[in-house]
N, C-alpha and C positions, 0 to 999 in steps of 0.2 A: 504494500500500500504506500503510495507516495506521500510525502509530507507536503500537503497543500499549503502549509503555513509559510513555506519558502516562496516569496513572490517571484523568484526567477525559475521555479521548477516547472517542468512540463507536466501538465495535469494528468496525462494518461500514461506516464512512465510507470512501468511495472504495475499496471492497474489490475486489480483482481476481477474475476468474472462477476462476482456479486455486485461490485461497485458499478461496473458497466451495465449490468442488468437493471439496477435500480435507477440509473440515469434514464434508461428507456422507460421504466415504470412511471417516472414523473414527467417525462417529455419525450415525444416522438420526433421532435425537431432537432436534427443534429447540429444545426446552427446555434442552438442554445447551449451547447456543451462547451465546457472548458473556456469560459469567457474571462477576460481580465477586468477586475473591478477594484478600484483603489489600490492598485499594485499587486493584487492577489489573483490567482487563478481560481475561479469558482466552478463547481460542478455543473450547475444549471442556472442560467439567467433568463427569467421569463418576465419581460417588461422591466419593472423595477424590483421584482422579487427574486431572491436567491434561494436555491435548494442546495444544501451542502450535505453530502452523504459521508458519514463517518462510521466505519465498522469497528474501529479500535479506540485508541487512547484519545479522550476528549481534551486532555491537557495540551496536546500538540497543536490544537487549533484554537486555543483560547484567545490568543492575541489577534488572530485573524478575525474571529467572531466579534471581538470588541471593536475592531476597526470597521467592519462591515455594518454592524448594527447602528453605527452613527449616521448612516446614509440610506440603508436599505432594510426592507423586511427580509429576514432570514429564517428559513425552515430547515432545522437540523434533522436529518433522517438517520435513525439508528436501527439496523436489523438485529433481532435476537432470535436465535434458532430455537424454536419450540420442538422441532424434530430435526435431528441431524444424522446423516448417514456418512460414516467414515470410510473412505476408499483409499486403500494403500496401493501405491504405484511403484513398480520396480524402477530403480534409479536409472539404469542404462537403456532398458527396452521401452520405458514409458507405458508398460502394459499393467492394467489392474491385476493385483494378486489376491485381494480380498475386499469384502464389503461387509460392514456391520452397522447396526443401528446404535448410536450412542445412548447410554442410559440417562444422560443429562438432558433436562428439559428446562429451557429458559422461560421466563415470564416477564410481564411488563415491569415487575419489581427489580429485575436484573439490571435495568438501565441505571440504577442509582450507584452501581459500582463505578460508573464513569461520570454520571451527571453531577456527583458531588464536586467534581473539579470545576463545574460551571455554575455553582450555586448562586453566585452573585449576578448571573446573567439571566436566569430563567424567568424573572419577573420583568425584564426589560420589555417595553411595549412593542419592540420590533422583533422579539425572539419568539419563535414557535418550534415545537418539537413533535415529530412523528416517530413513534415506536412501532416497528413492524415485526410481528411474530411470524416467523417463516419456517418453511421446510427447506433444508439445505443439504448439499453434498459438500463434504470437506475432504480435500485430497492431501494425502501425506506421501512424502517421498523418502526412500531409505538412503539418505545421504550421510548418515552418521554424524550430522551436525545439530540434530534436534535435541529437545529436552530429555533429561534422563528419565523423566516420567513416561515419555513416549519411546524410550529405549533407542534414542538416536534418530528417530523419524522426525522430519521437519514438515510443518504445515506449508503446503505449496499453493493452495488455492481454495476459494469458497465459491460454490455455484448456487444460485437461487433456483429452487424448484417451484415454489409458490409462496404467496403471502396469504396467510390464513386470517390475519386480523391486523387492522391499523388503528392504533390508539393515538388520538390527536390531543395535544396540549397547546391550547391557544390562549389561555388565561390562567390566573391564579387558582380559580375554582376547579379547573380541570386537574391540577396537581393535588389539591386538597381532597378531591373525590376518591383518591387512592386509599385514603385512611378509612378503615372499616366504619360503617355506620353505627355500630353498637359499641364504639369505644367510650369509655367514661370521659367526662369533661376534663379531668386531669388524668393523664395517662403516661405510661413508661414505654420504652421500646419492647419490653416483655409483653405488655398488653397488645401492642401492634403485632408482634410476632404471633401471638395466640389467636387474635381475632382475624388476622389476614391470612393465617396459615402459611407463613413464610419463615425463612430462617431468621435467627436473631441478627445475623450480620446484615441481611437485607433490611431489616427493620431499623437497625442502627444507621445504616447508610442513608435511608430515606429520611429519618428524623434529623440527621446531621444536615442534609441538603435543605430540608424545609426550614430548619432553624436559621441557617446561614442566609437563606432567602427571605427571612422574615415572615414566613407563612405560619410558623408555630413559635412559641416563646418558651424559654426555660424558666419555670417558676419555683423550683425547689428540688428537694431530694427525698426519696423514700428508700431508706436503708442506703444502699450504694447506687441506686438507680436515679437518674434525673427524671423529674416530672415536667411534662409539657402540657401546654394548652394551645388551642387554636388562637391565632392572632386576628381577631375581628372578622372571622369567617364563620358563617353558620355551618353546622354539620350537614353535609349533603347526603 
């Protein structure tokens, strides 16, 4: 995945399949792709609106977004694999040697692993976010350079099979709606974990993001846990 934060980078350099597929998902006009705005290459420019597709680290595009949001509406698009098929490719022959379904299933709450890096931007009036729950194929190659967890296999590419759901965040209330409806007025991350049926880490990442964005406020402690309340938003 290229670092589009470099204003001198060529946007399609080493582009992943899913990145290319999602540009087509948002626009079928090739003239809208890889346009230069404020010194940066953006994925899609539609009139005065920008679509920026980011499959990985949000921190790498933070400065880019801060600049673009000053002059344009920006829709950040992040795909999360709800269903993933892992296909292993022989290094020299480029022939698939195995295919299996990953036991990991992403959800909309998975976005907070990255979104916490942009917590100061999510309430910006020009910022919008689309989280796409997808079915994907992930290709691994046996080049002996990958993670020890993958026994040396490297991730080579991601291919979009389908988009099963698009969750749109256009305003503060869209974010707050992710908090469970039956949360107590004063709640902890453990309450969020239990009521939303997500991991404690996901609950902590979401509450951290919301607190930094000013959507919830820290009002005290219960034992060793922080207590939060909504900040002037009705429970949706």
